[in-house]
C-alpha positions in Angstrom: 180.5 80.8 128.0 178.3 83.9 128.7 179.8 87.2 130.0 177.8 89.4 132.3 178.1 92.2 134.8 177.7 92.0 138.5 174.9 94.4 139.4 174.7 94.0 143.1 175.7 91.8 146.0 173.5 91.4 149.1 174.9 88.9 151.5 175.3 85.5 149.7 173.2 86.6 146.7 174.9 88.0 143.6 172.8 89.6 140.9 174.4 89.3 137.5 173.1 90.9 134.3 173.7 89.3 130.9 173.1 90.7 127.4 169.9 89.6 125.7 171.9 88.0 122.9 173.8 85.6 125.3 172.4 82.3 126.5 171.9 82.3 130.3 174.2 79.9 132.2 172.6 76.8 133.7 171.4 76.9 137.3 174.1 75.9 139.8 176.9 76.8 137.4 180.0 78.4 139.0 180.7 82.0 138.2 184.3 83.1 137.4 184.5 86.8 138.4 187.3 89.0 137.1 188.1 92.3 138.9 188.1 95.4 136.8 190.6 97.8 138.4 189.0 100.9 136.9 187.3 103.1 139.5 184.2 105.0 138.5 182.2 107.3 140.7 
């Protein structure tokens, strides 16, 4: 499983960034998103 970072959300489109060392998930693969409670400004 690859771990990435949500970069932006525009409507139904979610941009996710993955490290170069990780294999990209296959197209139409569900994402499991975990909320980070840390707040950064």
